[in-house]
C-alpha positions in Angstrom: 114.1 120.9 126.0 114.7 120.9 129.7 114.6 123.9 131.9 117.0 124.8 134.8 115.3 122.4 137.2 115.7 119.5 134.7 112.0 119.1 133.8 110.6 119.3 130.3 109.8 122.9 129.2 106.4 123.6 127.7 104.9 126.5 125.9 101.3 127.4 125.1 100.3 126.8 121.5 99.0 130.0 119.9 96.3 128.2 117.9 95.1 125.5 120.2 95.8 127.1 123.6 97.2 123.8 124.9 100.5 123.3 126.6 102.9 121.6 124.3 106.5 120.4 124.8 109.0 122.9 123.5 111.0 120.4 121.4 112.3 120.5 117.9 110.7 123.2 115.8 107.9 124.1 118.2 109.1 127.7 118.7 109.2 128.1 114.9 105.6 126.7 114.7 104.5 129.4 117.1 106.1 132.1 115.0 104.3 130.8 111.9 101.0 130.4 113.6 101.1 134.0 114.8 102.2 135.2 111.4 99.3 133.4 109.7 96.7 135.0 112.1 98.2 138.4 112.6 99.7 139.1 109.2 97.9 136.9 106.7 94.3 137.2 108.0 93.6 133.6 108.9 91.5 132.7 112.0 92.8 130.3 114.5 90.0 127.9 113.5 91.4 127.9 109.9 94.6 126.2 111.1 94.8 122.5 112.0 97.8 121.8 114.2 99.3 118.2 113.9 96.7 117.1 111.4 96.3 113.4 111.4 97.4 111.5 108.3 96.7 107.8 108.0 96.9 105.3 105.1 97.6 101.7 104.4 100.8 100.7 102.7 100.8 97.1 101.7 99.6 95.3 104.8 100.7 98.0 107.2 98.5 100.8 108.6 100.6 104.0 108.9 99.5 106.9 111.1 101.3 110.2 111.7 100.8 113.9 111.7 101.3 116.9 109.4 102.6 120.0 111.1 99.9 122.4 110.0 97.1 122.5 107.5 95.4 125.8 106.6 91.8 125.8 105.3 89.5 128.4 104.0 85.7 128.0 104.0 86.2 124.4 105.0 88.5 123.5 102.1 92.1 122.5 102.9 94.3 124.9 101.0 97.8 124.7 102.3 100.0 122.2 104.0 102.9 123.6 106.1 106.0 121.6 107.0 108.3 123.1 109.7 111.9 122.3 108.8 114.9 123.3 111.0 117.5 122.9 108.3 117.5 123.0 104.5 114.0 123.8 103.3 114.7 122.1 100.0 115.3 118.8 101.7 111.7 118.7 102.8 110.0 119.4 99.4 109.1 115.7 98.7 107.8 115.0 102.2 105.5 118.0 102.1 104.3 117.4 98.6 103.5 113.8 99.5 101.5 115.0 102.6 99.5 117.4 100.4 98.8 114.6 97.9 97.7 112.1 100.6 96.0 114.0 103.3 92.6 114.5 101.7 90.5 113.1 98.8 92.1 115.9 96.6 95.6 117.3 96.4 95.8 120.2 98.8 96.9 123.0 96.4 99.7 124.7 98.2 102.7 123.2 100.0 104.9 125.4 102.3 108.2 124.5 103.9 109.4 127.0 106.5 111.7 127.5 109.4 109.8 130.5 110.7 112.1 133.0 109.0 112.2 131.8 105.4 109.7 129.8 103.3 109.4 128.0 100.0 106.0 127.8 98.5 105.2 124.9 96.0 102.3 124.0 93.7 101.3 120.6 95.2 100.0 119.3 91.9 103.1 120.1 89.8 105.7 120.3 92.5 106.8 123.6 91.0 108.4 126.3 93.2 106.0 129.2 93.1 107.8 131.7 95.4 110.2 132.1 98.3 110.2 134.1 101.5 107.9 134.1 104.5 106.0 137.1 103.1 105.1 135.0 100.0 102.9 132.6 102.0 99.4 133.2 100.6 97.1 135.4 102.7 93.6 134.3 103.4 92.2 136.6 100.7 94.6 135.2 98.1 93.6 131.7 99.1 89.9 132.5 98.6 90.6 134.0 95.2 92.7 131.0 94.1 90.2 128.5 95.3 87.3 130.3 93.5 88.6 129.3 90.1 90.6 126.2 91.0 89.5 122.6 90.3 90.6 120.4 93.1 92.1 117.1 91.8 92.7 113.8 93.4 96.2 112.4 93.1 96.5 109.8 90.3 95.7 106.3 91.7 98.7 104.8 89.8 101.1 107.0 91.8 99.6 106.8 95.3 101.7 103.9 96.5 104.9 105.8 95.7 103.7 108.9 97.5 102.9 106.8 100.6 106.4 105.3 100.6 107.9 108.8 100.2 105.9 110.3 103.1 106.5 107.3 105.4 110.2 107.3 104.7 110.7 111.0 105.4 108.3 110.9 108.4 110.2 108.0 110.1 113.3 110.2 110.0 111.6 113.0 112.0 113.0 112.6 115.5 112.5 115.6 117.7 108.8 115.9 117.5 105.9 115.8 120.0 104.3 112.6 118.8 107.5 110.7 119.8 107.2 112.1 123.3 103.6 110.8 123.7 104.7 107.2 122.9 
């Protein structure tokens, strides 16, 4: 986004404190970051912004970023995808990220535009709830993790998830990482 003088507009990221280009869904990210800290009880340190995801697909090394990952007590609990349009159109990309980002499936996947949200069980892909208020609070995350067994994604299905994530990710255009290139 350009300001009146024609230069790129930046904003200060709520979690990292760094200046970032105000492109794509960045304003929505700031809303969600504040909501997670101020309303849901997470600390800034609990939120990874632009978490790196890397994997090998065939002979190709693929590297990208996941919008946000929320952790509690050092365990990644929730992947968050910021989507400007239809939330449902980003379910598969978000589920794939949750299944590939760590050695286990990150239990909760959230797709949000900063006003609405869809919360999915990453293991089953089931829609658990809707609405921004339904995003689990830190206390809920702690309770869920206390009796949850974290599972790796089945090896036989990994290649398919990599293809799905890469395909969706390559369609993401108005994102910061494309400005860094």
